[in-house]
TORPA-4810 file (N, C-alpha, C, O; in nm, 3 decimals):
<nodes>
NODE_1_0.126_-0.125_-0.010_0.008_0.001_0.038_0.081_0.115_-0.011_0.195_0.100_0.033_M
NODE_2_0.076_0.226_-0.082_0.136_0.382_-0.114_0.098_0.427_0.005_-0.009_0.413_0.063_K
NODE_3_0.254_0.514_0.056_0.226_0.553_0.209_0.145_0.704_0.160_0.158_0.749_0.046_A
NODE_4_0.072_0.763_0.252_-0.013_0.853_0.243_0.089_1.021_0.246_0.143_1.054_0.352_L
NODE_5_0.103_1.112_0.119_0.174_1.170_0.094_0.111_1.348_0.075_0.002_1.346_0.019_R
NODE_6_0.147_1.458_0.102_0.096_1.551_0.056_-0.040_1.590_0.089_-0.081_1.530_0.188_G
NODE_7_-0.137_1.682_0.032_-0.233_1.747_0.077_-0.325_1.601_0.122_-0.405_1.620_0.214_P
NODE_8_-0.321_1.465_0.069_-0.409_1.333_0.136_-0.343_1.311_0.257_-0.428_1.250_0.321_T
NODE_9_-0.253_1.321_0.322_-0.172_1.334_0.428_-0.222_1.390_0.554_-0.246_1.347_0.667_A
NODE_10_-0.231_1.540_0.471_-0.292_1.675_0.595_-0.431_1.623_0.632_-0.469_1.620_0.749_I
NODE_11_-0.513_1.578_0.517_-0.646_1.561_0.476_-0.677_1.453_0.571_-0.797_1.453_0.596_W
NODE_12_-0.603_1.348_0.640_-0.632_1.222_0.694_-0.564_1.275_0.840_-0.633_1.227_0.930_A
NODE_13_-0.475_1.341_0.885_-0.467_1.379_0.971_-0.584_1.481_1.060_-0.613_1.478_1.179_L
NODE_14_-0.641_1.577_0.942_-0.749_1.644_0.998_-0.889_1.524_1.013_-0.966_1.543_1.108_L
NODE_15_-0.910_1.438_0.943_-0.976_1.363_0.958_-0.962_1.296_1.131_-1.050_1.315_1.215_M
NODE_16_-0.892_1.253_1.145_-0.853_1.183_1.289_-0.860_1.294_1.386_-0.941_1.276_1.477_L
NODE_17_-0.795_1.404_1.389_-0.813_1.495_1.488_-0.939_1.546_1.501_-0.972_1.583_1.614_A
NODE_18_-1.053_1.562_1.370_-1.192_1.575_1.393_-1.261_1.443_1.461_-1.372_1.459_1.513_T
NODE_19_-1.206_1.322_1.464_-1.281_1.199_1.554_-1.235_1.184_1.657_-1.270_1.100_1.740_V
NODE_20_-1.120_1.291_1.670_-1.044_1.268_1.821_-1.114_1.319_1.945_-1.130_1.281_2.061_A
NODE_21_-1.163_1.471_1.836_-1.252_1.590_1.888_-1.388_1.545_1.963_-1.435_1.556_2.076_G
NODE_22_-1.432_1.482_1.827_-1.589_1.412_1.802_-1.625_1.328_1.936_-1.716_1.346_2.017_F
NODE_23_-1.516_1.223_1.932_-1.529_1.099_2.057_-1.517_1.172_2.156_-1.597_1.139_2.243_G
NODE_24_-1.455_1.253_2.184_-1.429_1.326_2.373_-1.532_1.404_2.395_-1.557_1.417_2.515_T
NODE_25_-1.608_1.467_2.314_-1.684_1.615_2.346_-1.765_1.594_2.444_-1.799_1.686_2.519_A
NODE_26_-1.816_1.441_2.462_-1.920_1.389_2.578_-1.860_1.378_2.731_-1.923_1.391_2.836_R
NODE_27_-1.672_1.344_2.710_-1.610_1.286_2.814_-1.597_1.327_2.928_-1.548_1.258_3.017_A
NODE_28_-1.650_1.483_2.950_-1.634_1.549_3.059_-1.514_1.582_3.090_-1.430_1.539_3.011_G
NODE_29_-1.464_1.659_3.202_-1.310_1.647_3.258_-1.226_1.697_3.136_-1.240_1.806_3.082_G
NODE_30_-1.154_1.621_3.109_-1.048_1.642_3.017_-1.090_1.660_2.894_-1.016_1.723_2.819_W
NODE_31_-1.226_1.606_2.840_-1.252_1.619_2.695_-1.291_1.717_2.651_-1.323_1.711_2.532_G
NODE_32_-1.305_1.845_2.719_-1.345_1.976_2.651_-1.169_2.007_2.615_-1.156_2.037_2.497_F
NODE_33_-1.096_2.006_2.657_-0.931_2.009_2.636_-0.895_1.944_2.556_-0.805_1.997_2.490_A
NODE_34_-0.926_1.832_2.522_-0.921_1.748_2.409_-0.961_1.802_2.296_-0.885_1.798_2.200_V
NODE_35_-1.082_1.858_2.285_-1.130_1.902_2.168_-1.089_2.037_2.157_-1.137_2.075_2.050_V
NODE_36_-1.036_2.115_2.202_-0.967_2.281_2.204_-0.816_2.229_2.124_-0.744_2.274_2.035_I
NODE_37_-0.815_2.124_2.201_-0.660_2.105_2.165_-0.671_2.031_2.004_-0.592_2.063_1.915_L
NODE_38_-0.766_1.941_1.986_-0.777_1.883_1.840_-0.823_2.044_1.751_-0.751_2.076_1.657_A
NODE_39_-0.886_2.091_1.771_-0.927_2.253_1.688_-0.794_2.306_1.688_-0.762_2.360_1.582_A
NODE_40_-0.716_2.305_1.773_-0.594_2.380_1.729_-0.504_2.328_1.665_-0.431_2.402_1.599_T
NODE_41_-0.483_2.191_1.663_-0.398_2.142_1.587_-0.430_2.137_1.448_-0.342_2.142_1.361_F
NODE_42_-0.614_2.124_1.409_-0.628_2.150_1.286_-0.649_2.277_1.212_-0.663_2.285_1.090_K
NODE_43_-0.649_2.384_1.307_-0.609_2.494_1.278_-0.483_2.514_1.251_-0.464_2.568_1.142_A
NODE_44_-0.387_2.486_1.316_-0.229_2.478_1.250_-0.183_2.413_1.148_-0.072_2.437_1.100_H
NODE_45_-0.290_2.294_1.090_-0.247_2.256_0.972_-0.306_2.291_0.852_-0.256_2.268_0.742_L
NODE_46_-0.425_2.351_0.874_-0.491_2.419_0.803_-0.404_2.564_0.751_-0.400_2.598_0.633_I
NODE_47_-0.351_2.625_0.840_-0.290_2.731_0.804_-0.172_2.720_0.723_-0.139_2.774_0.617_V
NODE_48_-0.096_2.605_0.826_0.051_2.557_0.724_0.044_2.512_0.597_0.104_2.573_0.509_R
NODE_49_-0.026_2.406_0.568_-0.053_2.359_0.466_-0.161_2.388_0.317_-0.131_2.363_0.200_H
NODE_50_-0.281_2.441_0.363_-0.367_2.499_0.263_-0.356_2.630_0.251_-0.401_2.700_0.161_Y
NODE_51_-0.286_2.667_0.359_-0.314_2.833_0.289_-0.128_2.879_0.222_-0.055_2.973_0.190_M
NODE_52_-0.133_2.732_0.238_0.031_2.797_0.219_0.140_2.837_0.277_0.250_2.837_0.222_E
NODE_53_0.116_2.878_0.404_0.220_2.941_0.532_0.333_2.861_0.541_0.388_2.900_0.645_L
NODE_54_0.405_2.764_0.488_0.479_2.674_0.516_0.618_2.721_0.417_0.735_2.686_0.438_R
NODE_55_0.560_2.823_0.290_0.669_2.882_0.210_0.674_3.035_0.293_0.754_3.117_0.246_F
NODE_56_0.621_3.062_0.372_0.614_3.218_0.418_0.772_3.250_0.478_0.861_3.166_0.482_A
NODE_57_0.780_3.357_0.514_0.945_3.360_0.568_0.912_3.344_0.742_0.810_3.378_0.801_P
NODE_58_0.995_3.302_0.778_0.977_3.257_0.948_0.929_3.347_1.074_0.884_3.297_1.178_P
NODE_59_0.945_3.482_1.051_0.859_3.539_1.095_0.693_3.547_1.095_0.607_3.558_1.184_A
NODE_60_0.692_3.536_0.970_0.499_3.544_0.950_0.446_3.380_0.998_0.334_3.346_1.037_W
NODE_61_0.556_3.307_0.979_0.469_3.128_1.085_0.499_3.190_1.191_0.404_3.196_1.269_R
NODE_62_0.596_3.242_1.229_0.589_3.257_1.416_0.443_3.320_1.455_0.363_3.273_1.535_L
NODE_63_0.430_3.429_1.385_0.313_3.486_1.403_0.169_3.397_1.418_0.098_3.386_1.517_V
NODE_64_0.155_3.344_1.293_0.014_3.245_1.294_0.047_3.188_1.379_-0.025_3.205_1.477_F
NODE_65_0.159_3.099_1.398_0.147_2.999_1.490_0.141_3.033_1.635_0.098_2.949_1.714_D
NODE_66_0.189_3.180_1.686_0.159_3.235_1.772_0.012_3.254_1.798_-0.025_3.237_1.914_G
NODE_67_-0.083_3.290_1.701_-0.184_3.347_1.744_-0.307_3.212_1.754_-0.412_3.221_1.817_L
NODE_68_-0.264_3.092_1.677_-0.332_2.990_1.690_-0.330_2.922_1.812_-0.422_2.860_1.865_V
NODE_69_-0.185_2.946_1.860_-0.190_2.892_1.990_-0.218_2.951_2.114_-0.234_2.902_2.226_G
NODE_70_-0.222_3.092_2.065_-0.248_3.171_2.210_-0.427_3.191_2.176_-0.478_3.247_2.273_L
NODE_71_-0.512_3.166_2.084_-0.615_3.138_2.117_-0.669_3.036_2.167_-0.767_3.032_2.241_S
NODE_72_-0.575_2.911_2.111_-0.645_2.759_2.219_-0.604_2.783_2.346_-0.656_2.713_2.434_G
NODE_73_-0.511_2.877_2.381_-0.503_2.898_2.522_-0.567_2.987_2.635_-0.577_2.986_2.758_A
NODE_74_-0.614_3.081_2.503_-0.733_3.175_2.602_-0.881_3.087_2.611_-0.955_3.105_2.709_I
NODE_75_-0.911_3.009_2.522_-1.049_2.954_2.520_-1.002_2.848_2.633_-1.078_2.849_2.729_I
NODE_76_-0.887_2.751_2.644_-0.874_2.664_2.760_-0.898_2.752_2.868_-1.002_2.731_2.930_L
NODE_77_-0.822_2.853_2.907_-0.824_2.947_3.063_-0.941_3.003_3.074_-1.001_3.022_3.180_G
NODE_78_-0.978_3.030_2.966_-1.145_3.118_3.002_-1.237_2.974_3.053_-1.331_2.963_3.133_L
NODE_79_-1.178_2.889_2.984_-1.316_2.730_3.033_-1.276_2.730_3.186_-1.343_2.756_3.286_H
NODE_80_-1.152_2.694_3.174_-1.129_2.680_3.375_-1.136_2.775_3.445_-1.106_2.756_3.563_V
NODE_81_-1.180_2.919_3.402_-1.168_3.044_3.491_-1.375_3.031_3.508_-1.457_3.076_3.588_L
NODE_82_-1.381_2.969_3.415_-1.594_2.971_3.403_-1.635_2.867_3.531_-1.753_2.843_3.555_A
</nodes>
């Protein structure tokens, strides 16, 4: 069997993260954290691969990776405080 490469591999990772988030949504406790981490991972993949940020200068990649990570951290932090 041929190994997944390129956009197909990214799509497979996105589907795997979707299933992981969907499967833990009602788990309670750490379930919400898993959903947010899966969503953050998916956002990172989409920005890097489908918006072709992987070809951008390192400063732009750092900014967008920081924004995606910060967004996930803020959502998790606000959930913990609520």
